[in-house]
N, C-alpha and C positions, 0 to 999 in steps of 0.2 A: 315158330318155323325157321327149320334150317335148311341154307342152300351149299349144296355140297358139288355143284358145279359152276364152272365159270361161265359168265354171261357171253352169250355171242354179240358179235358187232350189231350195230340197229337193235339191240334189244331192247324194249322200252321196259319203265318199272312195272307197268301192268303186266309185260308179256313174261317177264322175269317171277313174278307172283304167282303167275297162271302155270309156267313150266314147273314150280315144284310140286307140290304134296296137293295142291287144291285145296287147301285146306279151308279155307274161306266157304267154297262150295257145300264141302262137308259139313261146316256148321251150320250153312244156311239147311241144309237137311234135318241136322236134328234141331234145329230152330222150329222149321215147320212141324215137324213130328211133335216136338212138345206141347206147340199151340193148338192141335188138335186134340192131343191127350187133355191137356189143362179144359178145353172148349169141352168137353165131354165128360168130365169127372164134378166132384162137388164144388169142386172149386172154381165151377163155370160163371158163377155170378161174380165172383172176384177178379177173374178176367176179363169181363165185360166192362166191368168199374173201373179197372186200369187203364184199359184201352181208351173209354171214353170219358176220362175224368179231364174237367177243366183244368188247366195248369198256365193261364195264359191271358190276356185281354182280347179284344174283339180287334182283330186287325182290319178287318173288313168285313160289311153288314153282308155279304155273301156267303163266308163262311161261319159268322158267327164266333162266339168264343172260343179260342185256341184249348182244343182238348190236345191228348197225347197222343192223338190218331191222327189230327192234321197236322202235328208238330212234324212226328213221321214221316206223312205222307208227302208234305207240301216244303217242309225244311230243313229234313236231313235228306230227303231223296233228291233234292236241289244240287247238294254237294256229292251225292252220287253222280248226277246227271254231268256235274263239273268234270268229274274224274272220266267218264263215259267221252266227252267232250274234249277232253285233253286229248286221249289217247285214238282218236278220230283224228284230231287235228297230226298228231305226229304219224301215224300211219300214213295218213296221205302226204304229207310232206318228207318223212324221211327214212319211211319204215317199209312195210311189206306192202304197201297200195301206193308206193310212192310211182308206179308206172301203170300204164294201160294194160300191159301184159299181166302185169301183178294183178290189178282190179277185174279184170274182166269175168273169170271164173268165180269169185266171191261176190260180186255185184248180181249177176245174171244167177246164182243160186239162190239168194237172200231177196232177189225181187219175186222169183218163183216161189219161193218159200214161204211169201206173205201172201200174194195172190191168192194161189191155190187153194190153201187155209180159211180165207176170208170167204171163197166161194162156198167152200164146202159148208161154211157155218149159214149162209145165206139160204143155201138149199135145204138144209135142216129147219133151221129155226126163223127163215126168213115170210112162212106165212102169215108170223105176227107182227104188224107194224112196229109195235111197240118194243121189239127185241132187235129192230137192225139198227139200234145204235152200238150193237155188242158185233159187229163186224170185225173188227179190228183184235179183238179180244185174243184168239189163238194165233194171229198173224205174228207174236213177238217168241224171242226167243232166251231162255235164262242164260249166260253166258258161265256165270258163277257154277250153276246147279251142273251142268252139263258138262265142263271141265272139270268137276268133282267126281260125276260117274266114270268119266273118261279114266282119271288119275288112277281110279279104282284097278286097270287093268296094267297101270306102271308100263314096264318096258314092250308089254307085250304087244301095244298099238304102235305105229308107226310114228314118229315125231311130227310128218308133214300132215297126219289127222288132225293134232291139237291145233297147230298153224291153221290149216284149213278150217277147222270150227272157230278158233276166232276171229279170224278175219269174216267169216260170213257173219258173226254174232255182232261183228261192229257194222258192217253195212247193215245189219237188220235194225240195229239200234238208231242208225240215222234215219231211217224209216219209219221207225216208233216216234220219235222226235217230229218228225214233220208230219205225223199224224195226229200224235197229241194237239201242235200248236195249229191245226190244218181244222181236225175235226171234232175234239173235245174241248173247244175255248168257248165260250158264253159271250153274254153281251161284254160290247169292248167300252173301255172308261178312255176315251181317246186322250184327255189331259195326261191319264197316267202311263199311257202308251206311248205319249210323245217325251213323255220324263223319262220312260224307260229308254227310247232311243239316243236321246239326249247322254243318258248316262252311259251307254254302252258305246257311243262315239267319242266321249270323252277318254273310256278305256282304250279305245283302239287311238288315239292322237298320244297317248304315253304310248302305247307301242310303236308309234312312227316316231315319236322323237326318241327312242332307244333307252328310255325308261326301263331298267332291268330287276330292280327291287320290288317284292311281290306285296308289300302292305299297302301301294296305292289300290292296286288291282283290287285287292281283297276287301278294300272298305267301300270301292264304288262296287262289286261285286253283291254285297250285303244290301246297298241301296238299289240296285239292280233289279235283286229279288224282289224287294218289298214294293217297287212301282211295278214289276208284273204283276205281283199278287194282286192288287188295287186294279190291273187292267182289266182282268178278266180273261188272258192267258193265263194258261197254268204254269203256276210259279217256277216249276222245275225245268222249263225251258230258260230262263233265266241262268240255270248253269250251265247249259250249254253254251248259249251266248257271250257267258263270262269267260269260258276255254278258248272260244274263238280268238277273243284278243288278248290274252296271256302271252308275253313275247317267247318267241321259238328259234333257238339257231340250232341250225344244221349241226348236227356232228359226227357226220361217216367218221368209220370206224373209232369211234370214241364216244359210246352211248352214255346217255343220260350224264352230260359233262355240267360240269357244276355253276358254269356259265350261263346256262340255258335256265330260265324261269319256269319255265313250264317244266323240265324236268325236274326241277326243286320240288316243283308243286305235287308234282305227280306220284314222285317219292313220299311225300307227306301225308299223301291221301289214301295210299294204296292201302294199307294195313287198317286205319279207323274205317274204312268202308268197307273191307272185306270182313273183318272180324266184329265189327261192332253195326255199322248204319244196314247192311242188308241183312244179315240175322234178325235185329230187332225187327224191319220192316217184315221177315216172313212169320214173327213171332205175332206181329199185331193184325197182322193181314191173313193167315191162315187157319186161324180159329175160328171153326164153323160145328155147328152141334148138327151130329149124324143120328139123334135121338128122333126116332120115327120115320126115318128118311127109307120108303121104301123102293123098289125097282120100278116102280111105276115114274116115283119123282126124278130116279137118276136116268130115265127114260125122254123126261122132259125136254120140249124142244130147246131151251136155252143150255142147261148143262150138256146136253148130248151134243148139240151143233159146237160148242167148245171144245169139248173132250174129242171129237172127230175131227175137228180143224186141225188140232194138235197133233193127234194121232197120224191120222191118213193124210190129211193136206199138207204136211211138213215134208212127209218123206217121199210122196208124191212127189211135190212141187222141187224140192230140192236134188235127192235122185234122179228123177226124169230130167232136167236142166241141166245137170253136169254129165250124163249119157248124151245126151244130144248135143253139148258143147265139145264133148272129145270124139263124137261121132263124126260130128261137122267141123273138126279141127278149129274151133273158136278158140280150144282152150285145151290145157293137156290135163291128166287126170293127176293127182297128188302123188307124189313121189312116191315108190314103196308101197302104194298102198291098192289092194285089189277093188274090186267091184262090190265084193261083201263089205270091207271095208269101210266103203264110201257110203254104203246104204245102212250100214251101221251107224255113222255119223247124222245120215239124215233122218233117222230115229229119235237121235237124243238131241235134234233140235227140234223135236216135239215137246222139250221140256221147256214149258212156257212162263212157269213160275213167276219170278218178281215181275216182269213185263207185263204180264198177262194180267195179273192181280191188279198192278196198279191203273191198267187200263180199264179194266172190269169195272175198279172203284171209282172212274171217271163217266163212264158210258151208263152204269145202274148205281141210284143211292138209296133204293127201298131196300129193307132190311130179307124181305124174302127174294127179290131180283139178286143180291149182293152173297147171301146163301149159294144160291144155284149158280153164281159165277164160280164162286169156290172150289164148289164140288166139282163143277165140268172143268177146273183148272187143275184142281189134286187130280181125276182120273186120267185126262189126256197127257197130264205130266208124269204120273205114275209109271200107266203102260207105258209111254215112249221110254222113259229111265230104262226097265226092266228088258222091254224089247230091246234097247240097243245095247246094253250091258251084255248080253246074251248073243245077241248077232257078233258082236266084236271078239267076245270069250272063243266063240266058234271058229272066227276067221284067225284067229291067234293060233288056236289048234290044230287047224289045218295048215297052215304056215308052218308049224311045228314038226307035222306027220309028213310033209313034203320035203323037210330039210332044209326050207330056206332061212335065213337068218330072221330073228325078233328079234 
């Protein structure tokens, strides 16, 4: 990946990556497509054997022996959530969410974009009590996938759209983390939870003591992950908690300064997460056999509720909340963006791929329901991606015809 433009002030490492060609999001699309292809080919058995191969000891009786799938979902995704946590902290302290004026619209849009999809899901699938646990599946947005689609438009989409999509997705990630912690936690091991709390407090004490080298935090973060895994809280939450303890120095007009431990760690994680962790998660989780899948199966409450929640819920919740916020002068519309642009981005927020699959794996563990979740996420995300891209292409063409600068 080459960077041809100079970074703007207050631009974080993750934002610099997202502002480029969004290669990670495009790679995620390729990995997901490859998983679908392999799962519906003569190599399907080998794919299943790879995903469920045992390659580690039993870390906790709840999970059993560690498989490739568990290492990816409980281990590597903790690193993904660590990067998410670093970006959340950075943006709220010294970035585009550092003031309430900046936060207002993304918070409103993200909240509406989580509530409405959940309500639509429950409206479609809520008749079966066994499906209630899936209410949060369509509430999440896949930032890498959505930015990847937006990047295909190049300069034809206003830069403010990418910033708006990014900030909404960051707030959305905060909501997803809270949902995982509060609603998808099994029985708690109080001793392990207390150990996790003590480790996190030790990290905060290092922070308060102005220890700025990374290795003590990384060692404690690994211990925090293991204690969290044993506690019953999903282990990925440890990534976010560890991120909040990493020292951060405000560096106005000097982004990503070397004297900030958070900036250094963020830079170190961006490429491994974008080019390895997220694509391998997509490959390990998107593979679902479509053999024998009928229209009746696609219209079953679980996949249909997820697909409609992503496609209809996201666009309704986000577009309506932005329109109401602008109408009642609560916040301003993104700069240089028309209402068609805003609607197109609201559609792209319906791409729930990574986080939706992740939450779906926590909500449903049976193979039949797991496949139904994947089908629903793929349907909703694909329709949202195609619709959002076409709407934004139309908006770009209209601006060109009207003579506006693109």
